[in-house]
Backbone atoms as SQL, in Angstrom:
CREATE TABLE atoms (id INTEGER PRIMARY KEY, chain TEXT, resi INTEGER, resn TEXT, atom TEXT, x REAL, y REAL, z REAL);
INSERT INTO atoms VALUES
  (1, 'A', 1, 'MET', 'N', 128.225, 100.611, 103.371),
  (2, 'A', 1, 'MET', 'CA', 127.391, 101.291, 102.389),
  (3, 'A', 1, 'MET', 'C', 126.054, 100.551, 102.274),
  (4, 'A', 2, 'ARG', 'N', 124.984, 101.246, 102.544),
  (5, 'A', 2, 'ARG', 'CA', 123.657, 100.646, 102.435),
  (6, 'A', 2, 'ARG', 'C', 123.225, 100.639, 100.975),
  (7, 'A', 3, 'LYS', 'N', 122.595, 99.548, 100.583),
  (8, 'A', 3, 'LYS', 'CA', 122.100, 99.396, 99.219),
  (9, 'A', 3, 'LYS', 'C', 120.591, 99.220, 99.259),
  (10, 'A', 4, 'PRO', 'N', 119.885, 99.564, 98.174),
  (11, 'A', 4, 'PRO', 'CA', 118.434, 99.326, 98.132),
  (12, 'A', 4, 'PRO', 'C', 118.130, 97.849, 98.384),
  (13, 'A', 5, 'GLN', 'N', 117.005, 97.592, 99.024),
  (14, 'A', 5, 'GLN', 'CA', 116.564, 96.237, 99.332),
  (15, 'A', 5, 'GLN', 'C', 115.155, 96.059, 98.775),
  (16, 'A', 6, 'GLN', 'N', 114.839, 94.822, 98.406),
  (17, 'A', 6, 'GLN', 'CA', 113.486, 94.519, 97.947),
  (18, 'A', 6, 'GLN', 'C', 113.047, 93.204, 98.567),
  (19, 'A', 7, 'GLN', 'N', 111.814, 93.195, 99.071),
  (20, 'A', 7, 'GLN', 'CA', 111.215, 91.965, 99.577),
  (21, 'A', 7, 'GLN', 'C', 109.819, 91.895, 98.960),
  (22, 'A', 8, 'GLY', 'N', 109.667, 91.021, 97.974),
  (23, 'A', 8, 'GLY', 'CA', 108.394, 90.945, 97.262),
  (24, 'A', 8, 'GLY', 'C', 108.116, 92.262, 96.560),
  (25, 'A', 9, 'ASP', 'N', 106.967, 92.861, 96.859),
  (26, 'A', 9, 'ASP', 'CA', 106.599, 94.126, 96.223),
  (27, 'A', 9, 'ASP', 'C', 107.032, 95.353, 97.021),
  (28, 'A', 10, 'VAL', 'N', 107.735, 95.149, 98.145),
  (29, 'A', 10, 'VAL', 'CA', 108.195, 96.259, 98.976),
  (30, 'A', 10, 'VAL', 'C', 109.628, 96.619, 98.592),
  (31, 'A', 11, 'LEU', 'N', 109.839, 97.908, 98.335),
  (32, 'A', 11, 'LEU', 'CA', 111.154, 98.423, 97.954),
  (33, 'A', 11, 'LEU', 'C', 111.629, 99.377, 99.039),
  (34, 'A', 12, 'LEU', 'N', 112.846, 99.176, 99.527),
  (35, 'A', 12, 'LEU', 'CA', 113.414, 100.034, 100.559),
  (36, 'A', 12, 'LEU', 'C', 114.653, 100.723, 100.004),
  (37, 'A', 13, 'GLU', 'N', 114.611, 102.056, 99.981),
  (38, 'A', 13, 'GLU', 'CA', 115.716, 102.864, 99.462),
  (39, 'A', 13, 'GLU', 'C', 116.385, 103.593, 100.617),
  (40, 'A', 14, 'PRO', 'N', 117.703, 103.450, 100.778),
  (41, 'A', 14, 'PRO', 'CA', 118.371, 104.202, 101.838),
  (42, 'A', 14, 'PRO', 'C', 118.422, 105.694, 101.486),
  (43, 'A', 15, 'ILE', 'N', 118.172, 106.550, 102.465),
  (44, 'A', 15, 'ILE', 'CA', 118.309, 107.989, 102.272),
  (45, 'A', 15, 'ILE', 'C', 119.171, 108.545, 103.406),
  (46, 'A', 16, 'ASP', 'N', 119.762, 109.705, 103.175),
  (47, 'A', 16, 'ASP', 'CA', 120.705, 110.280, 104.139),
  (48, 'A', 16, 'ASP', 'C', 120.040, 110.963, 105.323),
  (49, 'A', 17, 'SER', 'N', 118.868, 111.583, 105.101),
  (50, 'A', 17, 'SER', 'CA', 118.204, 112.305, 106.187),
  (51, 'A', 17, 'SER', 'C', 116.701, 112.349, 105.927),
  (52, 'A', 18, 'LEU', 'N', 115.969, 112.656, 106.980),
  (53, 'A', 18, 'LEU', 'CA', 114.518, 112.773, 106.854),
  (54, 'A', 18, 'LEU', 'C', 114.170, 113.998, 106.022),
  (55, 'A', 19, 'PRO', 'N', 113.181, 113.896, 105.149),
  (56, 'A', 19, 'PRO', 'CA', 112.756, 115.061, 104.378),
  (57, 'A', 19, 'PRO', 'C', 112.111, 116.108, 105.297),
  (58, 'A', 20, 'VAL', 'N', 112.036, 117.310, 104.812),
  (59, 'A', 20, 'VAL', 'CA', 111.407, 118.393, 105.555),
  (60, 'A', 20, 'VAL', 'C', 109.896, 118.196, 105.522),
  (61, 'A', 21, 'GLY', 'N', 109.240, 118.432, 106.641),
  (62, 'A', 21, 'GLY', 'CA', 107.790, 118.315, 106.705),
  (63, 'A', 21, 'GLY', 'C', 107.342, 117.821, 108.062),
  (64, 'A', 22, 'GLU', 'N', 106.052, 117.857, 108.270),
  (65, 'A', 22, 'GLU', 'CA', 105.478, 117.405, 109.526),
  (66, 'A', 22, 'GLU', 'C', 105.584, 115.890, 109.629),
  (67, 'A', 23, 'GLN', 'N', 106.153, 115.417, 110.741),
  (68, 'A', 23, 'GLN', 'CA', 106.340, 113.981, 110.956),
  (69, 'A', 23, 'GLN', 'C', 105.183, 113.408, 111.756),
  (70, 'A', 24, 'LYS', 'N', 104.692, 112.273, 111.298),
  (71, 'A', 24, 'LYS', 'CA', 103.660, 111.541, 112.026),
  (72, 'A', 24, 'LYS', 'C', 104.203, 110.145, 112.303),
  (73, 'A', 25, 'THR', 'N', 104.320, 109.779, 113.567),
  (74, 'A', 25, 'THR', 'CA', 104.796, 108.438, 113.923),
  (75, 'A', 25, 'THR', 'C', 103.658, 107.447, 113.737),
  (76, 'A', 26, 'ILE', 'N', 103.905, 106.431, 112.905),
  (77, 'A', 26, 'ILE', 'CA', 102.915, 105.388, 112.622),
  (78, 'A', 26, 'ILE', 'C', 103.067, 104.225, 113.599),
  (79, 'A', 27, 'ALA', 'N', 104.317, 103.834, 113.879),
  (80, 'A', 27, 'ALA', 'CA', 104.572, 102.705, 114.784),
  (81, 'A', 27, 'ALA', 'C', 105.986, 102.799, 115.341),
  (82, 'A', 28, 'LYS', 'N', 106.181, 102.174, 116.487),
  (83, 'A', 28, 'LYS', 'CA', 107.506, 102.038, 117.093),
  (84, 'A', 28, 'LYS', 'C', 107.650, 100.596, 117.556),
  (85, 'A', 29, 'GLY', 'N', 108.871, 100.062, 117.417),
  (86, 'A', 29, 'GLY', 'CA', 109.130, 98.690, 117.866),
  (87, 'A', 29, 'GLY', 'C', 108.714, 97.655, 116.850),
  (88, 'A', 30, 'ARG', 'N', 107.420, 97.409, 116.724),
  (89, 'A', 30, 'ARG', 'CA', 106.887, 96.470, 115.703),
  (90, 'A', 30, 'ARG', 'C', 106.297, 97.310, 114.580),
  (91, 'A', 31, 'CYS', 'N', 106.951, 97.257, 113.435),
  (92, 'A', 31, 'CYS', 'CA', 106.554, 98.090, 112.304),
  (93, 'A', 31, 'CYS', 'C', 106.077, 97.218, 111.146),
  (94, 'A', 32, 'VAL', 'N', 104.823, 97.382, 110.756),
  (95, 'A', 32, 'VAL', 'CA', 104.268, 96.690, 109.588),
  (96, 'A', 32, 'VAL', 'C', 104.478, 97.627, 108.403),
  (97, 'A', 33, 'LEU', 'N', 105.399, 97.243, 107.507),
  (98, 'A', 33, 'LEU', 'CA', 105.734, 98.103, 106.374),
  (99, 'A', 33, 'LEU', 'C', 104.722, 98.006, 105.252),
  (100, 'A', 34, 'ALA', 'N', 104.085, 96.844, 105.099),
  (101, 'A', 34, 'ALA', 'CA', 103.096, 96.671, 104.036),
  (102, 'A', 34, 'ALA', 'C', 102.242, 95.442, 104.335),
  (103, 'A', 35, 'HIS', 'N', 100.997, 95.517, 103.882),
  (104, 'A', 35, 'HIS', 'CA', 100.073, 94.395, 103.981),
  (105, 'A', 35, 'HIS', 'C', 100.044, 93.719, 102.625),
  (106, 'A', 36, 'GLY', 'N', 100.332, 92.417, 102.585),
  (107, 'A', 36, 'GLY', 'CA', 100.312, 91.678, 101.332),
  (108, 'A', 36, 'GLY', 'C', 98.902, 91.294, 100.928),
  (109, 'A', 37, 'GLU', 'N', 98.704, 91.064, 99.643),
  (110, 'A', 37, 'GLU', 'CA', 97.394, 90.652, 99.127),
  (111, 'A', 37, 'GLU', 'C', 96.990, 89.277, 99.664),
  (112, 'A', 38, 'SER', 'N', 97.976, 88.470, 100.067),
  (113, 'A', 38, 'SER', 'CA', 97.705, 87.124, 100.576),
  (114, 'A', 38, 'SER', 'C', 97.309, 87.136, 102.049),
  (115, 'A', 39, 'GLY', 'N', 97.281, 88.322, 102.667),
  (116, 'A', 39, 'GLY', 'CA', 96.953, 88.411, 104.085),
  (117, 'A', 39, 'GLY', 'C', 98.177, 88.399, 104.979),
  (118, 'A', 40, 'HIS', 'N', 99.355, 88.247, 104.400),
  (119, 'A', 40, 'HIS', 'CA', 100.592, 88.284, 105.169),
  (120, 'A', 40, 'HIS', 'C', 101.125, 89.714, 105.223),
  (121, 'A', 41, 'PHE', 'N', 102.023, 89.961, 106.172),
  (122, 'A', 41, 'PHE', 'CA', 102.577, 91.294, 106.366),
  (123, 'A', 41, 'PHE', 'C', 104.085, 91.296, 106.213),
  (124, 'A', 42, 'HIS', 'N', 104.626, 92.416, 105.759),
  (125, 'A', 42, 'HIS', 'CA', 106.066, 92.672, 105.772),
  (126, 'A', 42, 'HIS', 'C', 106.318, 93.376, 107.103),
  (127, 'A', 43, 'VAL', 'N', 106.947, 92.673, 108.059),
  (128, 'A', 43, 'VAL', 'CA', 107.065, 93.154, 109.433),
  (129, 'A', 43, 'VAL', 'C', 108.515, 93.212, 109.881),
  (130, 'A', 44, 'LEU', 'N', 108.797, 94.256, 110.651),
  (131, 'A', 44, 'LEU', 'CA', 110.114, 94.431, 111.245),
  (132, 'A', 44, 'LEU', 'C', 109.890, 94.672, 112.736),
  (133, 'A', 45, 'GLU', 'N', 110.534, 93.867, 113.575),
  (134, 'A', 45, 'GLU', 'CA', 110.428, 94.057, 115.023),
  (135, 'A', 45, 'GLU', 'C', 111.803, 94.404, 115.565),
  (136, 'A', 46, 'ASN', 'N', 111.882, 95.602, 116.150),
  (137, 'A', 46, 'ASN', 'CA', 113.157, 96.102, 116.638),
  (138, 'A', 46, 'ASN', 'C', 112.860, 97.241, 117.604),
  (139, 'A', 47, 'ASP', 'N', 113.440, 97.186, 118.804),
  (140, 'A', 47, 'ASP', 'CA', 113.147, 98.217, 119.799),
  (141, 'A', 47, 'ASP', 'C', 113.656, 99.601, 119.403),
  (142, 'A', 48, 'GLU', 'N', 114.502, 99.692, 118.382),
  (143, 'A', 48, 'GLU', 'CA', 115.002, 100.985, 117.907),
  (144, 'A', 48, 'GLU', 'C', 114.474, 101.315, 116.511),
  (145, 'A', 49, 'ALA', 'N', 113.283, 100.799, 116.179),
  (146, 'A', 49, 'ALA', 'CA', 112.665, 101.060, 114.879),
  (147, 'A', 49, 'ALA', 'C', 111.486, 102.013, 115.046),
  (148, 'A', 50, 'GLU', 'N', 111.357, 102.928, 114.077),
  (149, 'A', 50, 'GLU', 'CA', 110.242, 103.863, 114.078),
  (150, 'A', 50, 'GLU', 'C', 109.760, 104.039, 112.643),
  (151, 'A', 51, 'LEU', 'N', 108.468, 103.855, 112.434),
  (152, 'A', 51, 'LEU', 'CA', 107.845, 104.045, 111.131),
  (153, 'A', 51, 'LEU', 'C', 107.216, 105.435, 111.135),
  (154, 'A', 52, 'ILE', 'N', 107.603, 106.255, 110.169),
  (155, 'A', 52, 'ILE', 'CA', 107.228, 107.666, 110.134),
  (156, 'A', 52, 'ILE', 'C', 106.602, 107.995, 108.791),
  (157, 'A', 53, 'GLN', 'N', 105.606, 108.883, 108.815),
  (158, 'A', 53, 'GLN', 'CA', 105.044, 109.416, 107.574),
  (159, 'A', 53, 'GLN', 'C', 105.318, 110.908, 107.538),
  (160, 'A', 54, 'ILE', 'N', 105.857, 111.373, 106.407),
  (161, 'A', 54, 'ILE', 'CA', 106.071, 112.794, 106.158),
  (162, 'A', 54, 'ILE', 'C', 105.454, 113.078, 104.796),
  (163, 'A', 55, 'GLY', 'N', 104.345, 113.795, 104.793),
  (164, 'A', 55, 'GLY', 'CA', 103.613, 114.006, 103.547),
  (165, 'A', 55, 'GLY', 'C', 103.138, 112.672, 103.013),
  (166, 'A', 56, 'GLU', 'N', 103.480, 112.365, 101.775),
  (167, 'A', 56, 'GLU', 'CA', 103.102, 111.092, 101.152),
  (168, 'A', 56, 'GLU', 'C', 104.161, 110.010, 101.347),
  (169, 'A', 57, 'LYS', 'N', 105.295, 110.367, 101.938),
  (170, 'A', 57, 'LYS', 'CA', 106.402, 109.418, 102.088),
  (171, 'A', 57, 'LYS', 'C', 106.275, 108.606, 103.374),
  (172, 'A', 58, 'LEU', 'N', 106.543, 107.306, 103.257),
  (173, 'A', 58, 'LEU', 'CA', 106.609, 106.414, 104.397),
  (174, 'A', 58, 'LEU', 'C', 108.076, 106.078, 104.614),
  (175, 'A', 59, 'LEU', 'N', 108.552, 106.293, 105.840),
  (176, 'A', 59, 'LEU', 'CA', 109.973, 106.151, 106.141),
  (177, 'A', 59, 'LEU', 'C', 110.173, 105.261, 107.356),
  (178, 'A', 60, 'LEU', 'N', 111.290, 104.549, 107.359),
  (179, 'A', 60, 'LEU', 'CA', 111.665, 103.696, 108.472),
  (180, 'A', 60, 'LEU', 'C', 112.980, 104.222, 109.029),
  (181, 'A', 61, 'LYS', 'N', 112.990, 104.511, 110.314),
  (182, 'A', 61, 'LYS', 'CA', 114.208, 104.973, 110.975),
  (183, 'A', 61, 'LYS', 'C', 114.682, 103.864, 111.901),
  (184, 'A', 62, 'LEU', 'N', 115.894, 103.371, 111.652),
  (185, 'A', 62, 'LEU', 'CA', 116.463, 102.269, 112.440),
  (186, 'A', 62, 'LEU', 'C', 117.686, 102.736, 113.210),
  (187, 'A', 63, 'GLY', 'N', 117.701, 102.445, 114.510),
  (188, 'A', 63, 'GLY', 'CA', 118.862, 102.769, 115.331),
  (189, 'A', 63, 'GLY', 'C', 119.886, 101.650, 115.357),
  (190, 'A', 64, 'LYS', 'N', 119.452, 100.443, 115.003),
  (191, 'A', 64, 'LYS', 'CA', 120.368, 99.295, 114.942),
  (192, 'A', 64, 'LYS', 'C', 119.876, 98.341, 113.866),
  (193, 'A', 65, 'GLN', 'N', 120.725, 97.400, 113.498),
  (194, 'A', 65, 'GLN', 'CA', 120.401, 96.425, 112.449),
  (195, 'A', 65, 'GLN', 'C', 119.109, 95.673, 112.808),
  (196, 'A', 66, 'ALA', 'N', 118.297, 95.378, 111.778),
  (197, 'A', 66, 'ALA', 'CA', 117.029, 94.695, 112.003),
  (198, 'A', 66, 'ALA', 'C', 116.740, 93.769, 110.827),
  (199, 'A', 67, 'THR', 'N', 115.795, 92.852, 111.027),
  (200, 'A', 67, 'THR', 'CA', 115.418, 91.894, 109.998),
  (201, 'A', 67, 'THR', 'C', 113.954, 92.089, 109.614),
  (202, 'A', 68, 'LEU', 'N', 113.726, 92.225, 108.311),
  (203, 'A', 68, 'LEU', 'CA', 112.378, 92.338, 107.765),
  (204, 'A', 68, 'LEU', 'C', 111.910, 90.937, 107.388),
  (205, 'A', 69, 'VAL', 'N', 110.742, 90.536, 107.894),
  (206, 'A', 69, 'VAL', 'CA', 110.249, 89.182, 107.644),
  (207, 'A', 69, 'VAL', 'C', 108.886, 89.200, 106.958),
  (208, 'A', 70, 'HIS', 'N', 108.621, 88.120, 106.241),
  (209, 'A', 70, 'HIS', 'CA', 107.351, 87.888, 105.549),
  (210, 'A', 70, 'HIS', 'C', 107.263, 86.386, 105.339),
  (211, 'A', 71, 'GLU', 'N', 106.082, 85.827, 105.515),
  (212, 'A', 71, 'GLU', 'CA', 105.915, 84.374, 105.447),
  (213, 'A', 71, 'GLU', 'C', 106.320, 83.760, 104.111),
  (214, 'A', 72, 'GLU', 'N', 106.225, 84.528, 103.025),
  (215, 'A', 72, 'GLU', 'CA', 106.477, 83.975, 101.692),
  (216, 'A', 72, 'GLU', 'C', 107.812, 84.409, 101.075),
  (217, 'A', 73, 'HIS', 'N', 108.617, 85.166, 101.823),
  (218, 'A', 73, 'HIS', 'CA', 109.877, 85.675, 101.273),
  (219, 'A', 73, 'HIS', 'C', 111.039, 85.438, 102.224),
  (220, 'A', 74, 'LYS', 'N', 112.220, 85.486, 101.674),
  (221, 'A', 74, 'LYS', 'CA', 113.443, 85.363, 102.453),
  (222, 'A', 74, 'LYS', 'C', 113.587, 86.592, 103.360),
  (223, 'A', 75, 'PRO', 'N', 114.007, 86.405, 104.619),
  (224, 'A', 75, 'PRO', 'CA', 114.229, 87.563, 105.497),
  (225, 'A', 75, 'PRO', 'C', 115.298, 88.499, 104.919),
  (226, 'A', 76, 'GLN', 'N', 115.108, 89.796, 105.139),
  (227, 'A', 76, 'GLN', 'CA', 116.048, 90.805, 104.657),
  (228, 'A', 76, 'GLN', 'C', 116.639, 91.538, 105.858),
  (229, 'A', 77, 'THR', 'N', 117.968, 91.628, 105.913),
  (230, 'A', 77, 'THR', 'CA', 118.638, 92.365, 106.979),
  (231, 'A', 77, 'THR', 'C', 118.818, 93.806, 106.541),
  (232, 'A', 78, 'LEU', 'N', 118.381, 94.732, 107.390),
  (233, 'A', 78, 'LEU', 'CA', 118.503, 96.157, 107.112),
  (234, 'A', 78, 'LEU', 'C', 119.489, 96.782, 108.084),
  (235, 'A', 79, 'GLU', 'N', 120.356, 97.603, 107.564),
  (236, 'A', 79, 'GLU', 'CA', 121.345, 98.300, 108.380),
  (237, 'A', 79, 'GLU', 'C', 120.713, 99.529, 109.025),
  (238, 'A', 80, 'PRO', 'N', 121.302, 100.032, 110.114),
  (239, 'A', 80, 'PRO', 'CA', 120.786, 101.243, 110.753),
  (240, 'A', 80, 'PRO', 'C', 120.782, 102.418, 109.780),
  (241, 'A', 81, 'GLY', 'N', 119.850, 103.341, 109.991),
  (242, 'A', 81, 'GLY', 'CA', 119.741, 104.524, 109.151),
  (243, 'A', 81, 'GLY', 'C', 118.290, 104.782, 108.802),
  (244, 'A', 82, 'ILE', 'N', 118.091, 105.578, 107.756),
  (245, 'A', 82, 'ILE', 'CA', 116.746, 105.941, 107.322),
  (246, 'A', 82, 'ILE', 'C', 116.482, 105.290, 105.975),
  (247, 'A', 83, 'TRP', 'N', 115.313, 104.676, 105.861),
  (248, 'A', 83, 'TRP', 'CA', 114.902, 103.975, 104.648),
  (249, 'A', 83, 'TRP', 'C', 113.578, 104.531, 104.169),
  (250, 'A', 84, 'GLU', 'N', 113.479, 104.837, 102.884),
  (251, 'A', 84, 'GLU', 'CA', 112.200, 105.227, 102.298),
  (252, 'A', 84, 'GLU', 'C', 111.525, 103.962, 101.774),
  (253, 'A', 85, 'ILE', 'N', 110.265, 103.785, 102.144),
  (254, 'A', 85, 'ILE', 'CA', 109.534, 102.576, 101.782),
  (255, 'A', 85, 'ILE', 'C', 108.642, 102.867, 100.583),
  (256, 'A', 86, 'GLY', 'N', 108.803, 102.062, 99.567),
  (257, 'A', 86, 'GLY', 'CA', 107.989, 102.215, 98.368),
  (258, 'A', 86, 'GLY', 'C', 107.440, 100.875, 97.934),
  (259, 'A', 87, 'ARG', 'N', 106.651, 100.898, 96.884),
  (260, 'A', 87, 'ARG', 'CA', 106.104, 99.678, 96.315),
  (261, 'A', 87, 'ARG', 'C', 106.601, 99.560, 94.884),
  (262, 'A', 88, 'VAL', 'N', 106.916, 98.354, 94.481),
  (263, 'A', 88, 'VAL', 'CA', 107.400, 98.093, 93.128),
  (264, 'A', 88, 'VAL', 'C', 106.268, 98.397, 92.148),
  (265, 'A', 89, 'GLN', 'N', 106.610, 99.097, 91.075),
  (266, 'A', 89, 'GLN', 'CA', 105.650, 99.463, 90.032),
  (267, 'A', 89, 'GLN', 'C', 106.010, 98.735, 88.742),
  (268, 'A', 90, 'GLU', 'N', 105.005, 98.451, 87.944),
  (269, 'A', 90, 'GLU', 'CA', 105.249, 97.888, 86.619),
  (270, 'A', 90, 'GLU', 'C', 104.510, 98.743, 85.596),
  (271, 'A', 91, 'TYR', 'N', 105.014, 98.749, 84.382),
  (272, 'A', 91, 'TYR', 'CA', 104.409, 99.552, 83.326),
  (273, 'A', 91, 'TYR', 'C', 103.918, 98.623, 82.231),
  (274, 'A', 92, 'ASP', 'N', 102.655, 98.779, 81.880),
  (275, 'A', 92, 'ASP', 'CA', 102.047, 97.996, 80.809),
  (276, 'A', 92, 'ASP', 'C', 102.128, 98.822, 79.524),
  (277, 'A', 93, 'TRP', 'N', 102.981, 98.407, 78.604),
  (278, 'A', 93, 'TRP', 'CA', 103.214, 99.163, 77.378),
  (279, 'A', 93, 'TRP', 'C', 102.015, 99.149, 76.442),
  (280, 'A', 94, 'PHE', 'N', 101.168, 98.135, 76.531),
  (281, 'A', 94, 'PHE', 'CA', 99.993, 98.068, 75.661),
  (282, 'A', 94, 'PHE', 'C', 98.908, 99.055, 76.111),
  (283, 'A', 95, 'SER', 'N', 98.652, 99.095, 77.412),
  (284, 'A', 95, 'SER', 'CA', 97.632, 100.016, 77.918),
  (285, 'A', 95, 'SER', 'C', 98.213, 101.378, 78.280),
  (286, 'A', 96, 'LYS', 'N', 99.554, 101.467, 78.273),
  (287, 'A', 96, 'LYS', 'CA', 100.281, 102.683, 78.653),
  (288, 'A', 96, 'LYS', 'C', 99.905, 103.140, 80.067),
  (289, 'A', 97, 'MET', 'N', 99.832, 102.149, 80.953),
  (290, 'A', 97, 'MET', 'CA', 99.492, 102.431, 82.332),
  (291, 'A', 97, 'MET', 'C', 100.531, 101.846, 83.276),
  (292, 'A', 98, 'GLN', 'N', 100.725, 102.557, 84.381),
  (293, 'A', 98, 'GLN', 'CA', 101.615, 102.078, 85.431),
  (294, 'A', 98, 'GLN', 'C', 100.741, 101.578, 86.574),
  (295, 'A', 99, 'ARG', 'N', 101.141, 100.453, 87.171),
  (296, 'A', 99, 'ARG', 'CA', 100.370, 99.940, 88.303),
  (297, 'A', 99, 'ARG', 'C', 101.312, 99.302, 89.318),
  (298, 'A', 100, 'ARG', 'N', 100.826, 99.221, 90.545),
  (299, 'A', 100, 'ARG', 'CA', 101.597, 98.634, 91.625),
  (300, 'A', 100, 'ARG', 'C', 101.627, 97.119, 91.461),
  (301, 'A', 101, 'VAL', 'N', 102.780, 96.529, 91.708),
  (302, 'A', 101, 'VAL', 'CA', 102.916, 95.066, 91.691),
  (303, 'A', 101, 'VAL', 'C', 102.186, 94.523, 92.909),
  (304, 'A', 102, 'ILE', 'N', 101.418, 93.471, 92.717),
  (305, 'A', 102, 'ILE', 'CA', 100.694, 92.855, 93.831),
  (306, 'A', 102, 'ILE', 'C', 101.454, 91.630, 94.273),
  (307, 'A', 103, 'ASP', 'N', 101.709, 91.564, 95.586),
  (308, 'A', 103, 'ASP', 'CA', 102.493, 90.488, 96.176),
  (309, 'A', 103, 'ASP', 'C', 101.560, 89.473, 96.814);
């Protein structure tokens, strides 16, 4: 059973299938999931990895287990399947605004 994963400000949610819509392949093999504010990247290198965009959604399709790495965080092992990539959000109750967490 795949569970959601988080590495810094990157959130990965397992999904059962690709959403309907036009698919655009962003990368294959070496997939940069996010650029950190510190200049580091959340990167996954796997010959069976494909980074896809469908509408506003960024998705990772893995054919085999892979490791997500970042210089400032612990490596995360991802199981095969489809993962929706998001960014952690925080809500400021004083300003009543939601903003992306900066890593």
